[in-house]
C-alpha positions, 0 to 999 in steps of 0.5 A: 514514490510518485517519481518512481511510479511516473518513471516506471510508467505506472499510471492510473493512480490517484491521491486522496481518494476517500478510502479507509486509512487514506492510502498514499496512492490508489488505483480505482480500476484495479482496486489497489491501495498503496501505503508508504508507512513511516518507519517510526510511526508504524513500528518498522521491524527493521529500524524502529527504536523506542524513544528513551523518554516516555517509553510506555506512551510510545510503546502504546502509541506504536501498538495502536498505530499497528492495530489501526493499520491492520484494521484499515487493511482488513476494511479495504480487503473487505471492500475488495481492494488489494492492499500493499504496504511498504516502509520508508526504509524499504523504499530508500534501500530497494525502490525497485523491489517496492515497484515490483510489489506494486506492479505485481498487485496491479497485474494480479487485479487487471483482467487478462486480455483473453478473459476480456475477449471471452466475455465480449464474445459471450455477450 
């Protein structure tokens, strides 16, 4: 994802910000967080397969992971952050679509130029 963001000239991201859930990429100014979820660990609806052994353990484990993902998203949104989640398989199959999701989230969070100018004039 890092290479895709750089190649697309999407700037301003940081890694390892002290935020709930430790997002993979964060944009402080836009208050946006990106999580790249592993298909196995986060129970991708398209490609997750429960292991054949220790089935009860894995079902419970993946369920807890999904609950935690939801709680983390709620906590970040509660602090005014936009949360974007993509699965590994989405990133591999259609990286351009993943970039569109990120770009759309960032654009929605950036102040419009006209709004900025109006704020400056009213000050």
